[in-house]
C-alpha positions in Angstrom: -0.1 0.0 -0.1 1.4 3.8 -1.5 2.4 5.7 2.2 0.5 8.8 1.5 -2.4 5.9 1.2 -1.7 4.2 4.6 -1.7 7.8 6.8 -5.2 9.2 4.9 -6.4 5.4 5.9 -4.6 5.7 9.7 -6.0 9.4 9.6 -9.7 8.3 8.5 -9.9 5.5 11.1 -8.4 8.3 14.4 -11.3 10.6 12.6 -14.0 7.7 12.9 -12.5 6.9 16.3 -12.8 10.3 17.3 -16.3 11.0 15.9 -17.7 7.4 17.3 -15.9 8.0 20.9 -18.2 11.9 20.7 -21.5 10.1 19.8 -20.9 7.8 22.9 -23.4 8.3 26.0 -20.4 7.4 28.8 -18.7 10.2 28.1 -15.7 10.9 26.3 -12.0 9.6 25.7 -9.3 10.8 26.9 -6.4 11.5 24.4 -4.4 8.2 25.7 -7.3 6.3 24.6 -7.8 7.7 21.6 -4.4 7.2 20.9 -4.4 4.0 21.7 -7.2 2.9 19.5 -4.4 4.6 16.5 -2.2 2.6 17.6 -4.3 -0.6 17.5 -5.1 1.0 13.8 -2.1 1.3 13.1 -1.0 -2.4 13.5 -3.1 -4.2 12.1 -2.9 -1.7 9.0 1.0 -3.0 9.4 -0.4 -6.3 8.6 -2.3 -5.8 6.1 0.3 -4.4 4.9 2.5 -6.7 5.0 0.1 -9.4 3.2 -0.8 -7.7 0.9 2.7 -6.9 -0.1 3.3 -10.7 -1.2 1.0 -9.9 -3.9 1.6 -6.1 -5.1 5.3 -5.4 -6.2 6.8 -2.3 -4.0 6.6 1.3 -4.7 8.4 1.5 -7.9 9.7 -1.6 -8.9 9.3 -3.5 -12.2 6.6 -6.3 -12.2 9.4 -9.1 -13.0 8.5 -12.9 -13.0 10.2 -15.4 -11.8 11.9 -17.6 -13.7 10.2 -21.3 -14.0 12.8 -23.7 -12.2 12.6 -25.4 -15.7 11.4 -24.3 -19.0 11.7 -25.8 -22.8 13.6 -23.1 -25.2 14.1 -24.6 -28.9 11.8 -25.4 -30.4 9.0 -22.7 -29.3 5.3 -23.3 -29.9 3.4 -23.1 -32.9 6.9 -24.4 -34.7 7.0 -27.0 -37.2 9.6 -30.0 -36.1 10.5 -32.8 -38.4 10.4 -36.9 -37.4 13.4 -35.5 -35.0 14.1 -33.0 -33.7 16.4 -31.5 -31.2 14.9 -30.1 -28.1 16.8 -27.4 -26.1 15.7 -27.3 -22.2 16.7 -24.9 -19.1 16.5 -25.7 -16.3 17.3 -23.2 -13.0 16.6 -25.2 -10.3 19.2 -27.3 -8.8 19.5 -31.1 -9.4 19.9 -32.7 -6.2 19.4 -36.0 -7.1 17.1 -35.3 -10.2 17.4 -34.9 -14.5 15.3 -33.5 -16.3 13.4 -36.4 -18.5 11.3 -34.7 -21.7 8.2 -36.4 -22.5 6.3 -36.1 -25.6 2.7 -36.4 -26.3 0.6 -36.3 -29.2 -2.6 -34.5 -29.1 -4.9 -37.4 -29.5 -3.4 -39.2 -27.2 -3.3 -39.5 -23.2 0.0 -41.0 -23.6 3.2 -39.3 -23.2 6.8 -40.6 -24.2 9.6 -39.7 -22.7 12.6 -38.5 -24.9 16.7 -39.8 -25.2 19.2 -37.5 -23.7 19.8 -34.9 -22.3 23.2 -35.3 -23.7 25.8 -32.8 -21.2 24.8 -30.1 -19.8 26.0 -26.4 -20.7 26.4 -24.2 -18.1 25.1 -20.8 -19.2 23.5 -17.1 -18.1 19.7 -18.2 -17.3 20.5 -22.0 -15.7 22.2 -25.2 -17.2 21.1 -25.7 -20.9 20.3 -29.4 -21.8 19.9 -31.0 -25.4 16.5 -33.9 -26.2 16.9 -35.8 -29.1 12.8 -35.7 -29.3 10.7 -38.5 -32.3 7.4 -37.3 -33.1 6.0 -40.1 -34.5 7.1 -42.4 -37.1 8.0 -43.0 -40.5 4.3 -43.9 -41.0 2.2 -42.6 -38.1 1.9 -38.6 -37.3 2.6 -36.4 -40.3 0.7 -32.9 -40.3 0.4 -33.6 -36.6 0.2 -31.9 -33.5 1.7 -32.3 -30.5 2.7 -31.3 -26.5 6.4 -31.3 -25.7 7.0 -31.0 -21.2 10.2 -30.6 -19.6 10.1 -32.5 -16.0 13.1 -32.9 -13.3 12.4 -36.6 -12.5 14.8 -38.9 -9.3 17.2 -39.6 -11.4 16.6 -42.8 -13.3 13.0 -43.1 -13.3 11.9 -42.4 -17.0 13.9 -43.7 -19.6 13.6 -44.1 -23.1 12.3 -47.4 -24.3 10.2 -47.0 -21.3 6.5 -47.8 -21.2 4.4 -44.5 -21.5 3.3 -42.9 -18.9 -0.7 -41.7 -18.9 -0.4 -38.7 -17.2 2.4 -36.1 -16.5 4.0 -36.9 -13.1 2.4 -34.9 -9.7 4.4 -33.0 -7.1 7.8 -32.8 -9.6 9.0 -29.4 -11.2 7.4 -29.2 -15.2 7.9 -26.7 -17.6 4.7 -24.9 -19.2 3.5 -27.5 -22.6 5.4 -26.4 -26.0 3.1 -27.2 -29.1 4.7 -27.9 -32.5 2.9 -29.6 -35.9 5.5 -32.3 -37.5 5.9 -31.2 -41.1 4.4 -33.9 -43.9 8.2 -34.4 -45.2 
């Protein structure tokens, strides 16, 4: 809450208290009583400001969004890809027993297929860069179809290419926003 607004709020509250006290039939409150009430109101305002400040940017601050823990950098949504394509994933979280895993799901299907990779990470200014080799269908299946790509941070060794496909995305682990691509008709 801006500083001026806070003082306006405290001032209005103090005037309200004085008005209420003046209208009270039991006599006039002392100046000390009014100051204690204003002090209590200031504490309430401070508590409200503390709760609000979590959701609102500070005065003069830009509205920067925190970078995600894991993100697909390449390809971008609505890109056209071949049957096989390189996918670049940026990881900003500590790995601590986890590894990035790339999952591909044909839009018409509910199955998520683990992909090959990643190659060794490359440090960048934005985090660790991992390169995956992703496959979108087969020689005969998938031409012209849409696919969703997801990157997740899974416990090491739990998701491997060649494993059975997953029926749903793993819960409770960091995952990227999906990237939607269309396989070319090549």
